[in-house]
C-alpha positions as CSV (number, residue, x, y, z in Angstrom):
1,X,18.6,12.3,-7.5
2,X,16.0,9.6,-7.8
3,X,13.6,8.1,-5.2
4,X,11.9,4.8,-5.4
5,X,8.8,3.3,-4.0
6,X,7.4,-0.2,-4.6
7,X,3.6,-0.5,-4.8
8,X,1.3,-3.6,-4.9
9,X,-1.3,-3.4,-7.6
10,X,-3.9,-5.7,-8.9
11,X,-5.5,-5.0,-12.3
12,X,-9.2,-5.8,-13.2
13,X,-10.0,-8.4,-15.7
14,X,-12.5,-8.6,-18.6
15,X,-15.4,-11.0,-18.3
16,X,-17.1,-12.7,-21.1
17,X,-19.1,-9.6,-22.1
18,X,-16.0,-7.4,-21.9
19,X,-16.9,-5.8,-18.5
20,X,-14.2,-5.2,-16.1
21,X,-14.4,-7.4,-13.0
22,X,-12.2,-8.2,-10.0
23,X,-9.7,-11.0,-10.8
24,X,-10.9,-14.5,-10.2
25,X,-7.7,-15.4,-8.2
26,X,-5.3,-13.1,-6.5
27,X,-2.6,-11.8,-9.1
28,X,-0.7,-9.0,-7.4
29,X,1.9,-7.2,-9.3
30,X,4.8,-5.3,-7.7
31,X,5.5,-2.1,-9.5
32,X,8.4,0.2,-9.0
33,X,7.6,3.9,-9.0
34,X,10.4,6.4,-9.7
35,X,10.4,9.8,-8.5
36,X,12.6,12.8,-9.2
37,X,14.0,15.4,-6.9
38,X,12.3,18.6,-7.4
39,X,13.8,20.5,-4.6
40,X,15.9,19.9,-1.6
41,X,15.3,21.7,1.7
42,X,17.4,21.5,4.9
43,X,14.9,19.0,6.3
44,X,13.8,17.0,3.3
45,X,13.0,16.8,-0.3
46,X,10.2,17.7,-2.6
47,X,9.7,14.9,-5.1
48,X,7.5,14.4,-8.2
49,X,6.7,11.5,-10.6
50,X,9.4,11.0,-13.2
51,X,7.0,11.7,-16.0
52,X,6.8,15.4,-14.7
53,X,3.3,15.7,-13.4
54,X,2.4,18.8,-11.3
55,X,1.9,16.6,-8.3
56,X,4.6,16.7,-5.8
57,X,5.2,15.4,-2.3
58,X,7.5,16.3,0.5
59,X,9.6,13.6,2.4
60,X,11.7,14.1,5.3
61,X,15.5,13.3,5.3
62,X,15.5,11.8,8.9
63,X,12.2,10.1,9.4
64,X,12.3,6.3,9.6
65,X,9.0,5.9,7.6
66,X,9.0,7.6,4.2
67,X,6.8,7.7,1.2
68,X,9.9,7.1,-1.1
69,X,13.5,6.1,-0.6
70,X,16.8,7.0,-2.4
71,X,17.6,3.3,-2.9
72,X,15.7,0.4,-4.4
73,X,16.8,-1.8,-1.5
74,X,15.3,0.6,1.1
75,X,12.2,0.9,-1.0
76,X,11.9,-2.9,-0.9
77,X,12.4,-3.2,2.8
78,X,9.7,-0.6,3.2
79,X,7.3,-2.6,1.0
80,X,7.9,-5.6,3.1
81,X,7.2,-3.6,6.4
82,X,4.1,-2.0,5.1
83,X,2.8,-5.4,3.8
84,X,3.6,-7.1,7.1
85,X,1.7,-4.3,9.1
86,X,-1.3,-4.6,6.7
87,X,-1.3,-8.3,7.2
88,X,-1.2,-8.0,10.9
89,X,-4.1,-5.5,11.0
90,X,-6.2,-7.7,8.6
91,X,-5.6,-10.9,10.7
92,X,-6.7,-8.9,13.9
93,X,-9.9,-7.9,12.0
94,X,-10.6,-11.4,10.8
95,X,-10.1,-12.8,14.4
96,X,-12.5,-10.1,15.7
97,X,-15.2,-11.0,13.1
98,X,-14.9,-14.7,13.9
99,X,-15.3,-13.9,17.5
100,X,-18.4,-11.9,17.0
101,X,-20.0,-14.6,14.7
102,X,-19.2,-17.3,17.3
103,X,-20.9,-15.1,20.0
104,X,-24.0,-14.3,18.0
105,X,-24.5,-18.0,16.9
106,X,-23.5,-19.8,20.2
107,X,-24.4,-17.5,22.9
108,X,-27.8,-16.4,21.6
109,X,-27.0,-12.8,21.7
110,X,-30.2,-10.7,20.8
111,X,-30.7,-7.1,20.2
112,X,-33.4,-5.7,22.6
């Protein structure tokens, strides 16, 4: 049995001198990670990377949010939900930062 998880990754670029730098523009890649069933328990599964590393992770059979899913479709739906949640959190943080800057600049808030 296989389990799937999609992740968003962004790889560094090389600058003129050959040093690794953050990309000059967003260039995300969606990568599919495939996990193998290592052991099944009454409540869940122990999975590991397909390449056979000693790393393993337990996932529940019944939870709504899981690390990996038995179908690619479920894994893609999970990626969408994780990305929407991340975006909602980041938008809230941006709004908070803008509000603080507005107050500091326009309301003459000073530290005593």
